C-alpha positions as CSV (number, residue, x, y, z in Angstrom):
1,M,6.3,37.3,-44.0
2,T,8.8,37.6,-41.3
3,Q,6.1,38.5,-38.6
4,K,4.2,35.4,-39.7
5,I,7.3,33.2,-39.3
6,V,7.9,34.7,-35.9
7,R,4.3,34.0,-35.1
8,A,4.3,30.5,-36.2
9,A,7.7,29.7,-34.3
10,L,6.3,31.3,-31.1
11,L,2.9,29.2,-31.5
12,A,5.3,26.1,-32.0
13,S,7.4,27.0,-29.0
14,V,4.2,27.3,-26.9
15,A,2.7,24.0,-28.2
16,L,6.0,22.2,-27.4
17,A,6.1,23.7,-24.0
18,F,2.5,22.7,-23.3
19,S,3.3,19.2,-24.5
20,A,6.1,19.0,-22.3
21,H,4.0,20.2,-19.4
22,A,1.3,17.9,-20.1
23,E,3.7,14.9,-20.4
24,D,5.1,15.7,-17.0
25,V,1.7,15.2,-15.0
26,V,1.9,12.0,-13.2
27,R,-1.4,10.5,-12.2
28,L,-1.1,8.7,-8.8
29,G,-3.5,6.2,-7.1
30,N,-3.3,6.1,-3.3
31,L,-5.1,4.8,-0.1
32,K,-6.0,6.6,3.1
33,F,-3.8,4.7,5.5
34,A,-1.1,6.1,8.0
35,H,1.7,4.3,6.1
36,F,0.7,5.5,2.7
37,G,1.3,9.1,3.8
38,A,4.6,9.7,2.2
39,I,3.2,8.6,-1.1
40,S,0.6,11.4,-0.8
41,Y,3.1,13.7,0.3
42,I,4.9,13.5,-3.1
43,K,2.3,15.8,-4.7
44,E,3.3,18.5,-2.2
45,I,7.0,18.5,-3.1
46,A,6.3,17.5,-6.9
47,P,7.1,21.1,-8.4
48,T,10.4,20.9,-7.0
49,C,11.1,17.5,-8.8
50,G,9.8,19.3,-12.2
51,I,6.6,17.4,-12.2
52,K,3.0,17.7,-11.3
53,V,1.4,14.9,-9.4
54,E,-2.4,14.3,-9.6
55,E,-3.4,12.2,-6.5
56,H,-6.5,10.1,-6.7
57,V,-7.5,8.4,-3.4
58,F,-9.4,5.2,-3.6
59,A,-11.2,3.0,-0.8
60,K,-9.3,-0.1,-1.3
61,G,-6.3,-1.6,-3.5
62,P,-8.5,-3.5,-6.0
63,D,-10.0,0.0,-6.9
64,V,-6.6,1.3,-7.6
65,M,-5.9,-1.8,-9.8
66,Q,-9.1,-1.2,-11.6
67,A,-8.3,2.4,-12.4
68,I,-4.6,1.3,-13.6
69,L,-6.5,-1.3,-16.0
70,A,-8.8,1.6,-17.3
71,G,-5.6,3.8,-18.2
72,E,-6.5,6.2,-15.6
73,L,-3.2,6.0,-13.6
74,D,0.4,6.0,-14.3
75,V,1.4,4.9,-10.6
76,G,-0.4,3.0,-7.8
77,A,0.3,2.5,-4.1
78,M,-1.2,-0.7,-2.7
79,A,-0.4,-4.0,-0.8
80,S,1.8,-6.5,-2.5
81,E,-1.0,-8.9,-2.8
82,G,-3.0,-6.5,-4.9
83,A,0.0,-5.9,-7.2
84,I,0.5,-9.6,-7.5
85,S,-3.1,-10.4,-8.3
86,G,-3.2,-7.7,-10.9
87,R,0.0,-9.0,-12.6
88,A,-1.2,-12.6,-12.4
89,N,-4.5,-11.4,-14.4
90,G,-2.7,-9.4,-16.9
91,A,-2.3,-5.9,-15.5
92,P,0.6,-4.4,-17.3
93,I,2.5,-3.2,-14.2
94,Y,6.0,-3.4,-12.7
95,V,6.7,-3.2,-8.8
96,V,9.3,-0.3,-8.6
97,A,9.6,0.3,-5.0
98,G,8.3,-0.6,-1.4
99,F,7.2,2.4,0.8
100,A,6.2,0.9,4.1
101,K,6.5,-2.6,5.6
102,G,4.3,-4.3,8.5
103,G,0.9,-2.7,8.9
104,A,-0.9,-5.6,10.3
105,R,-1.9,-6.6,13.6
106,L,-4.4,-9.1,15.4
107,V,-6.7,-7.4,17.8
108,A,-9.1,-9.2,20.0
109,R,-12.0,-8.0,22.3
110,P,-10.6,-7.5,25.8
111,D,-13.3,-9.8,27.1
112,A,-12.8,-12.6,24.6
113,G,-10.0,-14.5,26.2
114,I,-7.7,-14.6,23.1
115,K,-4.1,-14.8,24.0
116,S,-2.6,-16.4,20.9
117,I,-3.7,-17.7,17.4
118,K,-4.6,-21.0,18.9
119,D,-7.4,-19.3,21.1
120,L,-9.1,-18.3,17.8
121,K,-10.6,-21.8,17.7
122,G,-14.4,-21.5,17.6
123,K,-14.2,-17.5,17.2
124,R,-15.5,-15.1,14.7
125,V,-12.7,-13.2,13.2
126,G,-12.9,-10.4,10.9
127,V,-10.7,-9.6,8.0
128,T,-11.0,-7.7,4.6
129,R,-11.3,-10.1,1.7
130,G,-8.6,-10.7,-0.6
131,G,-6.0,-8.3,1.2
132,I,-2.6,-9.1,2.7
133,H,-4.3,-9.3,6.0
134,E,-6.4,-12.4,4.9
135,I,-3.2,-14.0,3.6
136,L,-1.6,-13.5,6.9
137,L,-4.6,-14.8,8.9
138,A,-4.7,-17.8,6.8
139,A,-0.8,-18.5,7.0
140,E,-1.0,-18.1,10.8
141,L,-3.9,-20.3,11.3
142,A,-2.3,-23.0,9.1
143,Q,0.7,-23.0,10.8
144,N,-1.1,-23.5,14.1
145,G,-3.2,-26.2,12.7
146,L,-6.4,-24.4,12.4
147,T,-8.8,-23.9,9.5
148,M,-10.8,-21.2,8.3
149,S,-14.0,-20.6,6.3
150,D,-16.6,-17.8,6.1
151,K,-19.2,-20.6,6.3
152,P,-19.7,-22.7,9.5
153,G,-17.9,-26.1,9.8
154,K,-14.2,-25.0,10.2
155,D,-12.2,-24.1,13.1
156,V,-12.5,-20.3,12.7
157,L,-15.5,-18.2,11.1
158,V,-14.3,-15.7,9.0
159,V,-16.3,-12.4,8.5
160,Y,-15.3,-10.2,5.7
161,L,-15.8,-6.6,6.2
162,G,-13.9,-3.2,5.0
163,F,-11.2,-1.8,7.3
164,A,-13.6,0.7,9.0
165,D,-16.2,-1.7,9.6
166,L,-13.8,-4.1,11.3
167,N,-13.6,-1.6,14.2
168,Q,-17.1,-1.0,14.5
169,A,-17.8,-4.8,14.5
170,L,-15.3,-5.4,17.3
171,L,-16.7,-2.4,19.2
172,G,-20.3,-3.7,18.8
173,K,-19.0,-7.2,20.0
174,N,-20.2,-8.8,16.9
175,L,-16.7,-10.3,16.5
176,D,-14.1,-11.8,18.9
177,A,-11.1,-10.7,16.8
178,I,-9.9,-8.8,13.7
179,M,-6.8,-8.9,11.6
180,Q,-6.5,-5.2,11.0
181,S,-4.5,-2.4,9.3
182,E,-3.1,0.8,10.5
183,P,-4.1,3.2,12.0
184,Q,-7.5,1.4,12.9
185,S,-5.7,-1.4,14.8
186,S,-3.9,1.2,17.1
187,Q,-7.2,3.2,17.3
188,A,-9.0,0.1,18.7
189,I,-6.2,-0.6,21.1
190,N,-6.0,3.2,22.1
191,R,-9.8,3.3,22.8
192,G,-9.9,0.2,24.9
193,F,-12.0,-1.9,22.8
194,G,-9.3,-4.1,21.4
195,V,-6.1,-5.6,22.8
196,E,-3.3,-6.8,20.6
197,V,-2.8,-10.5,20.4
198,M,0.1,-10.4,17.9
199,K,1.6,-8.7,15.0
200,P,1.7,-11.7,12.2
201,Y,5.1,-11.5,11.0
202,D,6.4,-14.9,11.8
203,T,5.2,-16.5,8.5
204,P,7.3,-17.1,5.5
205,I,6.3,-13.5,4.2
206,G,7.7,-11.8,7.4
207,A,6.7,-8.3,7.6
208,P,4.5,-7.5,4.2
209,V,5.9,-4.7,2.2
210,R,3.5,-2.2,0.5
211,T,4.6,-1.6,-3.2
212,L,4.6,1.2,-5.5
213,V,3.5,0.0,-9.1
214,M,4.3,1.6,-12.4
215,T,2.5,0.9,-15.6
216,E,4.6,-0.6,-18.2
217,N,3.7,2.1,-20.5
218,F,4.9,4.9,-18.1
219,Y,8.0,2.9,-17.2
220,N,9.2,2.3,-20.8
221,K,7.8,5.1,-23.0
222,H,7.9,8.1,-20.4
223,R,11.4,7.2,-18.8
224,P,12.5,10.8,-18.0
225,V,9.2,11.7,-16.2
226,A,9.3,8.3,-14.5
227,E,12.8,9.1,-13.2
228,K,11.7,12.4,-11.8
229,F,8.8,10.9,-10.2
230,M,11.1,8.3,-8.5
231,R,13.3,10.7,-7.3
232,C,10.5,12.6,-5.8
233,F,9.4,9.4,-4.1
234,V,12.6,8.9,-2.6
235,E,13.0,12.6,-1.4
236,A,9.3,12.6,0.1
237,T,10.0,9.3,1.8
238,R,13.4,10.7,3.2
239,N,11.8,13.7,4.4
240,F,9.1,11.6,6.5
241,I,12.0,9.4,7.9
242,E,14.4,12.0,8.7
243,T,12.5,15.2,9.4
244,K,11.2,15.2,13.0
245,G,7.4,15.9,13.3
246,L,7.1,16.3,9.6
247,A,5.1,12.7,8.9
248,E,2.9,13.2,12.1
249,K,1.8,16.6,11.2
250,Y,1.1,15.7,7.5
251,V,-0.7,12.4,8.2
252,R,-2.8,13.6,11.2
253,E,-3.6,17.0,10.0
254,T,-3.8,16.9,6.2
255,I,-4.8,13.3,5.7
256,F,-6.8,12.4,8.6
257,K,-8.1,16.0,9.3
258,G,-7.5,15.6,13.0
259,Q,-9.3,12.3,13.2
260,I,-6.4,10.4,14.6
261,T,-4.5,11.1,17.8
262,K,-0.7,11.6,18.4
263,E,-0.7,8.3,20.0
264,D,-2.8,6.6,17.2
265,F,-0.1,7.9,14.7
266,S,3.0,6.8,16.8
267,N,1.7,3.5,17.4
268,A,0.6,2.8,13.8
269,I,4.0,4.0,12.3
270,G,5.5,1.9,14.8
271,N,4.0,-1.0,13.3
272,A,4.3,0.2,9.7
273,P,7.4,2.1,9.3
274,Y,8.3,4.0,6.1
275,T,10.8,2.5,3.8
276,Y,12.1,2.6,-0.1
277,D,12.9,-1.1,-0.6
278,V,11.5,-4.2,-2.1
279,T,13.0,-7.3,-3.5
280,P,11.9,-9.9,-6.1
281,Q,12.5,-12.5,-3.2
282,H,9.9,-10.9,-1.0
283,I,7.3,-10.6,-3.7
284,Q,8.1,-14.1,-4.8
285,I,7.5,-15.7,-1.5
286,T,4.1,-13.5,-1.0
287,T,3.1,-15.0,-4.4
288,D,3.8,-18.4,-3.4
289,V,2.0,-18.2,-0.1
290,M,-1.1,-16.7,-1.8
291,N,-1.1,-19.6,-4.2
292,K,-0.8,-22.0,-1.4
293,Y,-3.8,-20.8,0.5
294,G,-5.8,-19.7,-2.5
295,V,-6.0,-16.2,-1.4
296,G,-6.4,-13.7,-4.5
297,K,-7.5,-15.1,-7.7
298,M,-4.5,-15.8,-10.0
299,A,-4.9,-17.1,-13.4
300,K,-1.2,-17.7,-13.5
301,P,1.3,-17.0,-10.6
302,P,3.8,-14.4,-11.9
303,L,7.5,-14.9,-11.7
304,A,8.8,-11.9,-9.4
305,T,12.1,-11.5,-11.5
306,D,9.9,-10.8,-14.4
307,W,8.1,-7.8,-13.0
308,V,9.9,-6.5,-10.0
309,K,12.1,-3.5,-11.6
310,T,14.1,-1.5,-9.1
311,D,16.6,0.0,-11.2
312,L,14.7,3.5,-11.3
313,L,14.8,3.2,-7.3
314,D,18.3,2.5,-7.3
315,Q,19.5,5.2,-9.6
316,A,17.1,7.7,-7.8
317,K,18.7,6.7,-4.3
318,K,22.1,7.1,-5.6
319,S,21.4,10.4,-6.9
320,L,20.1,11.5,-3.6
321,N,22.8,9.8,-1.7
322,V,20.2,7.7,0.3
323,Q,21.4,4.1,1.4
């Protein structure tokens, strides 16, 4: 009888340990960009944070959002407009941190004669549909009195392509300019088939912040694990910011497998530095600009103060003595 009780107790303790272990797995959605590197690095240090992080890398932000809606992710990294569009259309998410800012650049063909936004009149400009880059392009053109459309008849003819295809189209002289992300814009410049026209940060949005989002379920019902994850995010980001050479080595060798050069990385992060922070004000301004120019389908524009929750971030930064 005693052996049965001991055996039952052992089985119960094993089951409890297994349950606790399973609960401490965090499913993370990410994208393959230089400025998303610290998010990827979280999985490398996750065991020291008492969690296991399963990273799933997607081609574009909307794919991350679809995985969240399907219940396949707990946390996702994406540009702010992707988070805003998702929330506007019912995605049960909170913005819990920012992890990079900037990351956009207007690049033109060297022979296109484009020196400023106003020179885009009559030109073919490539951009990725629905992303922060399209929002910035629309805002820059509008404040310079220019119109845009993917059909003839407006000042600027917009061609929608993926990030990798934008560079190829510029290289092949099928486009006059592109509003591009990093490290692709740095690669275009460093390889000589593109020149910088501007970094589009003089709109009301300023330098756009990339956002870390968390599902409401994970934030509300798995609080201890969410706290561990957020501390791990702050630690990973601090390591990338403060440890010389770590970010470059990890991004170039582990993420891009040697496909980007030292100069590509340096230029990319110079235009998209790592950070921790995001504010409701920034998200609200971005929402308002999206709504103004009709970029991103929003059933109802969300109020930022309802869903930007930085308490976990503030707590994590305080516990790690990060300003």
